[in-house]
N, C-alpha and C positions, 0 to 999 in steps of 0.2 A: 231450294229444301225440300226432301218430300215430306208431304202431307202423309203417307201411308201408317196404318200399325205400325209403330215401334216394338218389335219382337225377339227377344231372347232364345234359343233353343238349348235347352238341357238334356244330354243323350245326344251322339253323334256317332252310334250302331246303324245298320241298315236302316232302321225304319225313321229313327231321325234325322239322319243325313237325306231321306225324301223327303221327310217334311221340311226341311229346311231350304232346301233347293225350290220345293211349292211356295214357299216363302220369300224366297231371294227373287223370283222371277215374276209373283203376284203384284199386279200395278196397282192394289190398297194397301201393298204393305212392306213394311223397309225391314231385311235383317237385318239386326244392329250385331250381337253377336252369339257364338256359341260354346258352349261346354263339356267335358267328359271327361269321368275321372281317370280316363289315358289320352295323358295329354297329344300323344301322337295324332289320335282320332282327330281330337278338337282343334288341332290346326292342319291336318289334312282338308278336311269342311269348311276351314278359313278361307285358305289358301283356295281351295276351287271355287267358292261364291265370296272370294273377295271383300272378305271381314275378318273383326277381329276374334279371338282365341281368349275366353276367358282361364284365369286359373282355379276360381271357384264361384260356387252360386252363388254368395253376398257378390262379388264383383258381376256378376251377370243381373240382380234383383237391382243392383244398386246403381246400374249404369245411366247416366242421364237420358231422361228420355223414357225409356224402356217401360208400355204399358201392357204390358203381357208376354207370356212365358207358355212355351211350347215345351212338356215334358214329357219323356221319351226314353226317359233310365228303365232301370229292374225295377219290378215291381214291387218289391221292399222297399224301394225308396218312396214311390208315388207319397203317401199320406203326408210325410214331415214335408217335402216339395211343397205340395199343395197349400198346407198349413203355411210353409214360409214365406210364399209367393201372396196369399191373399191379404194374410200379417201387412205387407209391403203393399199393396194398394193394387197389385196385378191380378189382369184377368190370368184365366188360364185355359190350354186346353191341353188334359192330360189323357194319355195314352191306356186302353182299358190293360187290367180292371182298376179298378183306386185300388185296390189291396186284397191278398190270398185271405182275411178274416175280416168276416161281416161288421165284428164289434169294431176293430179297427174302424172299418170305414164309416158306422156309426159315431164313431168318437171326434169323426174327422171332422161329420156332417156337421157338428155340436160347436167346433171350434171355430169351422167358417160362417158359422148361419147367419153374421151380422154385415160378413162382406157384400159389398156393393156392386162390386165388379160380376161378368159372368165366369161360372165355373164352366166348362164341357168337359164330356169324357169323350174318348175317343171310338166311338160306334158308326166307326165310318161307313157299315152297310147300311146305313138308313138313309144315306146320301148317295147309292147307287141309282142312276136315274130310271133301272126297269124296275128297279125293289119301290122305290119313291110311288113310281107308278102305279103298280100295282094297289099299296094300301090307300091310295088319295083315289083310286077307281072302286075300291070295295066300299071303300068309309061314301064315295055319293051313293052306296046301293046300288051301281050297274050288275054285279050278280047276287041281289037279295041278302037274306042272312047268311052270317055267314057260320058254317058250320064245320070246317077242316081245314086246316093249313097245314103244309108237308113242305118241311124245310131240312135239305140234301144240304152237306157240307163236310167234304171229304177233302185233306190234305193231298199231295200227291207223292210224300215219304214222310216218314218218321222223321222227330228232332231225335239231335244226339242223348244220351242217356247222362250227360250232364247237364240239360237242357229240362229235362223228366225229371230231374234231382227237387228242382230250383221253381218247377213251373205251378205248382201249385196243384196241377192234376189235369187230364184232361178236362171237366166241367168248368172248371175258375178260367183255367188259362188257352181253351178252343171251343168249345161247346159255350161258355157266356157269350161270345157274338150269337150264339145263336137260340139263347133265351133273351138277351136282348129283342130278335128279331122278333120272335117269338110274342115278345109285348107290344111290340109295333104293329104287328099287322093284326093279332087279336085282341090285345088290350088287358085289363086284371086278368094276373094266372093264378088261378087258386088253389090248385094242387101239381104235383109233380111224381111220374113213377118213373124209375131206370133200370135200365139193365143194363151190365156192361159183359165184357170180354175181350181175352186177349188172342186174339190170331192175325197179330203182323210181324210185332219185334219182341223178341223171350228179354231185350233189355230194357222194354218199359218193365215188363212182369216185373221184373227182378227189382225195378225203383218201387215197386207196390203201389202200379199204375194202370189202367187198361188202355186197349187201344182200338176200341171200337164199341160204338152204343147206339142203342135204340132211346129213348126217352118220350115218354107222354103225357102231355100235358092240359090241364083243362080249364078254359078262361069262366071267369063270375056268368057269362049267356049258358052256359053250357057248352060251349064248340071246343073239339079236340085239336087237339097239337102232336105230331108227332115229325120228331128231330131223328136224323139221322147221321153218325159220323165215324168216319175211319181216320187212322191215323197214314193210309196208304190208298192212292189208285192212281193205278197205274197208265188212266189215258189223262191226267193231268190235274187241275184245281178244282174241283166240281162242284159246284154254285148255286144252284137250283130252289125257288121258292114254287109252291102251289097253294092258290086260297081256293078254297069250294064253296057256293052258296045253297041256296035254295033256286038260285036262278041260272047259276050259269058258272065258270070256274076262272080264274085268272091263274096265268103260268109266267113266270120270269125265267129263261133256261140260261146254259153256259154261253160263255164270248168266249171266241174264238180268233186266233190272229189274221184269219180273212176268209173271206168266203169262197173261197171256192170250190168245188166239189171236182172228187175227179171220178169219171167210168172208165173202169177197164172190164176186161175178162175175169181177172180176179177180185175186183170187187165194185160195188156201186154203191154210188150214194158217199164216197169216201172224202173223207175231210179231212182239214186240222186238227194237230191233238188241241183237246181244250189248252187256255191260257195257263199258263205254266205254276203261278204264284199268285198270294196276294196283293203284291206291288203292281202288277200286269194285271190281273184281273178288274183290280179296283181302283185303277190307276185317275177314273172320271170321276168315282166315289173323291178319292183323298183331294181331289181340289175341288170339290164341290164344300167337303168338308173345312176347308181351310176357309175358302169365300164366304161361307156359312158363321163362320167365328169371327170374322173380321168384322161379320156386319151387324155379331151382337156383341165386338167391344164395342162400336161406335153408336148403336142403340140403345144399347144395354137392354134387350131383348133376352128372356130364356132361351138359352140352347136348345134345339130340336133333341140334342143329346144330354143331358141335364145332369147333374151330380145326384139327382134324386134317380134317376135312370141307370144308373152305375150301381149304387147301393140295392135297388132292385133285380138289376141283374145277377150280384153277388149271391142276393137274397137264396134265388132259385138256384144258384148253385150251388149254396153249400143244401138247400132241403133236396136234390137229386142225389148230394154225393152219400147224404143221410137214408136214404132211400134204395141208392146200389147197397149198402152196406147190410139193410136188414133186411130187405125185399119188399118192404113194404112202401105203399104210396105217403107223400107227405103233403100234408095241408101245410098254406101258405096263409097266415094274419093279412 
């Protein structure tokens, strides 16, 4: 019998199925069951991975031996599922964001404050080996006092309007990863100023959202953070960070399928396009995220991406939205 952490996965869409596969093949985990409101999605995932598809969240939480749940359902279900799992005594790894409302996230925090099991939010970029190395090396003083951070995050193509309609907007849906990365690299954020535009897809504008943004944040020590986002990037999934300090700079660039370079009369140093999207780009980060979660379940240690981190990223997102609407920088308490 396996001694791995026994986990149920809630949600069998693209990201849920990816997580289920990682859990199923991890030596320290045992995937017990999967659930989705679309039974066919759960059945297909269960058949692929050789586990049981359950018909309800209650069945998943009530299955004997289950110690933890991974939540990869639509955002508007996260709070209720986190609370249900916590009340059932399960550890939780929940995809971002906690909710589209800071008030609901704070209410959730109050509901689960007595929970003794780890509650982790899926800010997978914290587990990217290169991003983590930048943070650790900057933290050791390698580049002196941190003065500027630049975060570039551009999706390969815009999502459908039906997704935009329920996404909560660019800042809560996409930039929330960058807001967390800003905190990860620069610490406490005290102010945010956001500018946005519609440059990519008229359908996004029709839904009342933006598809391009530049945000400037300031940390508690006065350092500046610049985030730039676009919903379209013709050369792939553009993911880069730069930390500039008084004694140097650290960068982590894009990743490519291969390191092959092509030289000809028409091009010099031509290479592959960057990785197509988040599952490919952050494959190592997702695997490390699951591994860290399993360690937290067994040891009880606070996750590197905690529930509190999820709350703070959402707090910045709401402030950024207010700044966008008013044109005025917003202070964060």
